[in-house]
Each structure stands twice: as structure tokens, then as C-alpha cells.
Kinemage of the C-alpha trace (Angstrom):
@kinemage 1
@onewidth
@group {chain A} dominant
@subgroup {mainchain}
@vectorlist {calphas} color= white
{ca met a 1} P -2.354 54.122 78.269
{ca ser a 2} L -0.024 55.303 80.920
{ca ala a 3} L 3.561 55.434 80.851
{ca leu a 4} L 3.358 52.621 83.658
{ca val a 5} L 1.665 50.472 81.868
{ca leu a 6} L 3.580 50.644 78.574
{ca ala a 7} L 6.818 50.344 80.636
{ca leu a 8} L 5.411 46.939 82.039
{ca thr a 9} L 4.225 45.304 78.808
{ca ala a 10} L 7.470 46.439 77.101
{ca gly a 11} L 9.350 44.999 79.808
{ca ala a 12} L 7.879 41.666 80.080
{ca leu a 13} L 8.306 41.277 76.031
{ca val a 14} L 11.950 41.996 76.527
{ca gly a 15} L 12.502 39.417 79.170
{ca leu a 16} L 10.384 36.988 77.274
{ca ala a 17} L 12.985 37.598 74.516
{ca leu a 18} L 16.030 37.090 76.596
{ca gly a 19} L 14.739 34.340 78.552
{ca ala a 20} L 13.935 32.282 75.723
{ca leu a 21} L 16.320 32.863 73.063
{ca gly a 22} L 19.558 34.257 74.930
{ca gly a 23} L 19.138 37.475 73.033
{ca gly a 24} L 17.028 40.300 71.377
{ca gly a 25} L 16.075 41.984 74.520
{ca ser a 26} L 17.694 45.522 73.927
{ca val a 27} L 16.447 45.409 70.098
{ca leu a 28} L 12.911 45.439 71.475
{ca ala a 29} L 13.886 47.601 74.607
{ca val a 30} L 15.656 50.503 72.532
{ca pro a 31} L 12.520 50.961 69.999
{ca ala a 32} L 10.155 50.609 72.793
{ca leu a 33} L 11.972 53.408 75.017
{ca ile a 34} L 11.905 55.938 71.888
{ca tyr a 35} L 8.752 55.400 70.322
{ca leu a 36} L 6.450 54.699 73.365
{ca leu a 37} L 8.267 56.173 76.382
{ca gly a 38} L 9.429 59.231 74.477
{ca phe a 39} L 13.315 58.876 75.405
{ca thr a 40} L 15.824 60.186 72.976
{ca pro a 41} L 18.097 57.618 71.040
{ca ala a 42} L 21.146 58.167 73.311
{ca ala a 43} L 19.102 58.026 76.409
{ca ala a 44} L 17.347 54.916 75.302
{ca thr a 45} L 20.688 52.939 74.276
{ca thr a 46} L 21.820 53.934 77.851
{ca ala a 47} L 18.421 52.614 79.426
{ca gly a 48} L 18.510 49.928 77.162
{ca leu a 49} L 21.861 48.773 78.577
{ca ile a 50} L 20.758 49.057 81.915
{ca ile a 51} L 17.662 46.858 81.454
{ca val a 52} L 19.099 44.208 79.484
{ca thr a 53} L 22.220 43.960 82.372
{ca ala a 54} L 19.975 43.390 84.850
{ca thr a 55} L 17.695 41.102 82.791
{ca ser a 56} L 20.643 39.087 81.693
{ca leu a 57} L 22.132 38.214 84.789
{ca thr a 58} L 18.761 36.859 86.014
{ca ala a 59} L 18.289 34.684 83.164
{ca leu a 60} L 21.972 33.567 83.191
{ca tyr a 61} L 21.417 32.364 86.779
{ca ala a 62} L 18.401 30.256 85.699
{ca his a 63} L 20.218 28.686 82.712
{ca ala a 64} L 23.344 28.039 85.028
{ca arg a 65} L 20.918 26.244 87.475
{ca thr a 66} L 20.459 23.879 84.426
{ca gly a 67} L 24.123 23.633 83.500
{ca thr a 68} L 23.723 25.142 79.887
{ca val a 69} L 26.496 27.945 80.409
{ca arg a 70} L 29.805 27.356 78.907
{ca trp a 71} L 31.805 29.331 81.386
{ca lys a 72} L 35.357 29.258 80.088
{ca ala a 73} L 34.612 29.587 76.374
{ca gly a 74} L 32.201 32.023 77.459
{ca ala a 75} L 34.514 34.482 79.694
{ca leu a 76} L 36.710 34.045 76.896
{ca phe a 77} L 34.365 35.498 74.363
{ca ala a 78} L 33.446 38.034 76.696
{ca ala a 79} L 36.422 39.555 77.421
{ca ala a 80} L 37.720 39.987 73.955
{ca gly a 81} L 34.674 42.337 73.754
{ca leu a 82} L 34.942 44.179 76.899
{ca leu a 83} L 37.462 47.165 75.706
{ca pro a 84} L 35.684 47.619 72.350
{ca ala a 85} L 32.288 47.918 74.353
{ca ala a 86} L 34.063 50.319 76.698
{ca ala a 87} L 35.417 52.321 73.794
{ca ala a 88} L 32.554 52.451 71.502
{ca gly a 89} L 30.112 53.272 74.473
{ca ala a 90} L 32.331 56.447 74.976
{ca ala a 91} L 31.965 57.421 71.282
{ca ala a 92} L 28.073 56.730 70.926
{ca ser a 93} L 27.247 59.920 73.022
{ca arg a 94} L 29.243 62.081 70.127
{ca leu a 95} L 27.095 60.713 66.922
{ca pro a 96} L 23.990 62.283 65.855
{ca gln a 97} L 20.687 60.982 66.794
{ca pro a 98} L 19.451 59.807 63.404
{ca val a 99} L 22.833 58.311 62.854
{ca leu a 100} L 22.270 55.988 66.049
{ca thr a 101} L 18.734 55.398 65.156
{ca ala a 102} L 19.537 54.302 61.670
{ca ala a 103} L 22.654 52.134 62.427
{ca phe a 104} L 20.370 50.409 65.184
{ca ala a 105} L 17.737 49.582 62.556
{ca ala a 106} L 20.054 48.207 60.090
{ca val a 107} L 21.828 45.858 62.353
{ca ala a 108} L 18.253 44.720 63.517
{ca gly a 109} L 17.343 44.159 60.180
{ca leu a 110} L 20.852 42.096 59.326
{ca ala a 111} L 20.195 40.204 62.476
{ca ala a 112} L 16.551 39.373 61.385
{ca val a 113} L 17.441 38.243 58.047
{ca ala a 114} L 20.114 35.807 59.580
{ca met a 115} L 17.650 34.452 61.991
{ca leu a 116} L 15.539 33.667 59.181
{ca arg a 117} L 17.996 31.623 57.337
{ca pro a 118} L 18.195 27.914 57.699
{ca ser a 119} L 20.266 26.913 60.831
{ca arg a 120} L 23.563 25.430 60.564
{ca ala a 121} L 23.588 24.527 64.386
{ca ala a 122} L 26.032 21.632 65.247
{ca thr a 123} L 24.558 19.079 67.525
{ca gly a 124} L 27.797 17.772 69.181
{ca pro a 125} L 29.577 19.175 71.912
{ca val a 126} L 32.026 21.843 71.581
{ca ser a 127} L 35.495 21.008 71.081
{ca gly a 128} L 37.913 22.118 73.585
{ca gly a 129} L 40.188 24.554 71.176
{ca ala a 130} L 37.590 25.641 68.667
{ca arg a 131} L 39.269 28.353 66.720
{ca pro a 132} L 40.134 30.594 69.450
{ca ala a 133} L 41.304 33.495 66.997
{ca arg a 134} L 37.970 33.355 65.376
{ca ala a 135} L 36.348 33.516 69.242
{ca val a 136} L 38.338 36.432 69.843
{ca gly a 137} L 37.977 38.462 66.881
{ca thr a 138} L 34.041 37.677 67.016
{ca gly a 139} L 33.860 38.801 70.638
{ca ala a 140} L 35.651 42.123 70.061
{ca gly a 141} L 33.407 42.919 67.113
{ca leu a 142} L 29.988 42.155 69.237
{ca gly a 143} L 31.675 44.219 72.107
{ca ala a 144} L 31.911 47.142 69.930
{ca leu a 145} L 28.360 46.914 68.770
{ca thr a 146} L 26.947 46.605 72.339
{ca gly a 147} L 28.817 49.780 73.179
{ca leu a 148} L 28.100 51.824 70.363
{ca leu a 149} L 24.321 50.812 69.843
{ca gly a 150} L 23.307 49.604 73.356
{ca val a 151} L 22.492 46.158 72.396
{ca gly a 152} L 23.670 43.386 74.303
{ca gly a 153} L 24.225 41.378 71.067
{ca gly a 154} L 22.537 38.149 72.033
{ca phe a 155} L 20.702 38.141 68.716
{ca leu a 156} L 24.418 37.948 67.184
{ca val a 157} L 25.840 36.295 69.900
{ca val a 158} L 23.958 33.028 70.036
{ca pro a 159} L 24.703 32.404 66.141
{ca ala a 160} L 28.108 33.250 66.863
{ca leu a 161} L 28.554 30.616 69.173
{ca val a 162} L 26.742 28.172 67.075
{ca thr a 163} L 28.780 28.885 64.005
{ca val a 164} L 32.218 29.686 65.551
{ca leu a 165} L 32.524 27.569 68.379
{ca ala a 166} L 30.202 24.906 67.410
{ca phe a 167} L 27.692 25.343 70.487
{ca glu a 168} L 24.704 23.326 70.458
{ca met a 169} L 21.631 25.811 70.454
{ca gln a 170} L 20.868 25.346 74.667
{ca ala a 171} L 24.415 26.077 75.422
{ca ala a 172} L 24.736 29.028 72.793
{ca val a 173} L 21.652 30.443 74.671
{ca gly a 174} L 22.904 30.038 77.813
{ca thr a 175} L 26.410 30.918 77.655
{ca ser a 176} L 25.135 34.121 75.061
{ca leu a 177} L 24.041 35.600 78.708
{ca leu a 178} L 27.330 35.704 80.172
{ca val a 179} L 28.839 37.535 77.110
{ca ile a 180} L 25.693 40.326 77.198
{ca ser a 181} L 26.135 40.575 81.008
{ca ala a 182} L 29.674 41.202 80.691
{ca asn a 183} L 29.305 43.515 77.419
{ca ser a 184} L 26.651 45.377 78.779
{ca leu a 185} L 28.620 46.217 82.233
{ca ala a 186} L 31.569 47.571 79.950
{ca ser a 187} L 29.701 49.876 78.023
{ca leu a 188} L 27.536 51.062 80.905
{ca ala a 189} L 30.952 52.103 82.667
{ca thr a 190} L 31.562 54.544 79.996
{ca arg a 191} L 28.204 56.064 79.937
{ca gly a 192} L 27.716 58.096 82.989
{ca ala a 193} L 27.166 61.608 81.378
{ca thr a 194} L 24.038 59.615 79.752
{ca thr a 195} L 22.242 58.297 82.813
{ca ala a 196} L 21.673 61.887 84.196
{ca gly a 197} L 18.310 62.275 81.895
{ca ile a 198} L 17.002 58.956 82.362
{ca asp a 199} L 13.658 58.529 84.138
{ca trp a 200} L 13.879 55.916 86.784
{ca ala a 201} L 10.333 56.033 87.481
{ca val a 202} L 10.166 54.419 83.971
{ca ile a 203} L 13.049 52.037 83.912
{ca gly a 204} L 12.276 50.769 87.529
{ca pro a 205} L 9.120 49.041 86.492
{ca phe a 206} L 10.348 47.975 82.809
{ca thr a 207} L 13.164 46.313 84.538
{ca gly a 208} L 11.051 44.464 86.979
{ca ala a 209} L 8.806 43.178 84.545
{ca ala a 210} L 11.588 42.143 82.186
{ca ile a 211} L 13.154 40.005 85.153
{ca leu a 212} L 10.148 38.578 85.536
{ca gly a 213} L 9.496 37.816 82.106
{ca ala a 214} L 12.982 36.403 81.685
{ca trp a 215} L 11.882 33.440 84.050
{ca asp a 216} L 8.514 32.809 81.974
{ca gly a 217} L 11.023 32.988 78.853
{ca lys a 218} L 13.063 30.070 80.147
{ca arg a 219} L 10.347 28.140 80.685
{ca leu a 220} L 8.663 28.747 77.021
{ca ala a 221} L 11.945 27.848 75.747
{ca ala a 222} L 11.455 24.306 77.045
{ca lys a 223} L 7.910 23.790 75.756
{ca val a 224} L 8.021 25.529 72.378
{ca thr a 225} L 10.464 24.524 69.438
{ca gly a 226} L 13.625 26.810 69.231
{ca thr a 227} L 13.087 27.256 65.425
{ca leu a 228} L 9.393 28.776 65.971
{ca leu a 229} L 10.633 31.035 68.539
{ca gln a 230} L 13.601 32.094 66.490
{ca arg a 231} L 11.836 32.837 63.353
{ca thr a 232} L 8.760 34.497 65.152
{ca phe a 233} L 11.246 36.803 67.015
{ca ala a 234} L 12.804 37.672 63.352
{ca val a 235} L 9.509 38.540 61.686
{ca leu a 236} L 9.130 41.069 64.341
{ca leu a 237} L 12.643 42.485 64.279
{ca leu a 238} L 12.181 43.086 60.893
{ca ala a 239} L 8.903 45.003 61.424
{ca val a 240} L 10.964 47.093 64.096
{ca ala a 241} L 13.847 47.663 61.843
{ca ala a 242} L 11.854 48.922 58.689
{ca phe a 243} L 9.576 51.253 61.180
{ca met a 244} L 12.980 52.767 62.431
{ca leu a 245} L 14.895 53.026 58.914
{ca val a 246} L 11.800 55.072 57.901
{ca asp a 247} L 12.054 57.463 60.737
{ca ala a 248} L 15.454 57.912 60.573
{ca phe a 249} L 15.252 59.315 56.920
{ca thr a 250} L 12.204 61.005 57.126
């Protein structure tokens, strides 16, 4: 199968995940770039950020049109992660490749387990002063994760918004895209050196397919229950994490 076909197929799946779940795009993009398209882990995490930034901004626009983005709370959450994302992004290029792969796999596995656990989502609207200290601390931690591993962090942002800020699921998905976009842009700003070896002939089609997939994902989310989508994605995530951990230690 040609690199172009692989890029288009993987990009469509990444977009579907971001559009439907408000996250998970980079958790699929990075392994696809490494194992299907031959990128190094460092180049894959940078390319993943490029793809996820463009796709998240597109999905954010789609969710904003339906009023599911909480701009004020999302901006506070995102602002707390900007400096950690930039600092961790600068450090990522200095880490050994197996360490990056193993860390990415471990985070993906933990996220999958968390997604399979019964949800404690609140159904009511978020209160105006919902635990700002916890929101800032959580936002900073997720920003660092974004910078280090090249993940937008949406698969962790959505649960955090539900549990820390008591968002209902639809608002958490929409608002997470604002956080993902901001953190990814901050991390990319410090990764100039790792963009030199990126194959734009692959990244361009990958990103284009992901953007189109995000619109389909938004429509899919309106037709399928969030629980089914989340559990399906979690099972896929566990499989990816297991494969990457085996690869990192063999």
C-alpha cells in the first residue's frame, strides 16, 4: 500500500476521533506515523502536533457553531498549560527515542483504562467558580504532557473537564478542542529543529484527510452514544499501547 493511501486512511481515522470525542487524534497519529509511514518518534510527535493543531482548530469551529465550547473556562485551563507545553516541547528532542515511545505507550494505556471505567460525568451546567486552583494545576500538567509526547491531550482533557470543572460531556468535548489547539501551538513553537526532516508530501494529505474526518466525527457524535464511542476508542487505544510497549523494550 502506498504512503499516500496510508496517510489518507490514517488521517481520516484521526479526524473522526477528534471530531467525535474531542481528543485521541494524536494517540492514533503518532503510532501511524511511526509504524505505517516510517517516521522517527521525535519526528512523529512533531508531525502529530501539526496534524492535531490543524484538525483541532477545524473541529473547534464546528463545535463553536453549535454552542458547545465554554470559552472562558477553556481559556483559563489552556493558559495554565502554555508555558509547561513550551518547556516540555523543548526538552523532548533531547530524550532517547525508546524513552519517548515507552512514555507515549504508558500514557495511552492509562488513558484507555480510565476511559473504560464508569463515567462520573455531571449532567448539570458548570458553576462559575468551579475549583480554579485544580483547573490551573490540571491544565499545567496536561500542557507539559502535550509538549513532551506530542499529544494534544484531549483524551485526558475531556475527563478532566468533566471531573474538575463539572462539565457535561458535550461541553467537555467542545471545550477540549480549545485546550488542545492552544497547547499544541505552544509546543510547536519550541520544536523548530525537529520540523526540518518532516516529509510534507505525507503530512499534507494526512492533515487534509484528518480535517475532513473531523467534520464526519462531529456528525457521528450526534448519532452514536458517547459511551459506545468512548469504549470502542479505549479498546483500540489499549491495543496500540501494548504494541508500542513491546516495541520499545525489544
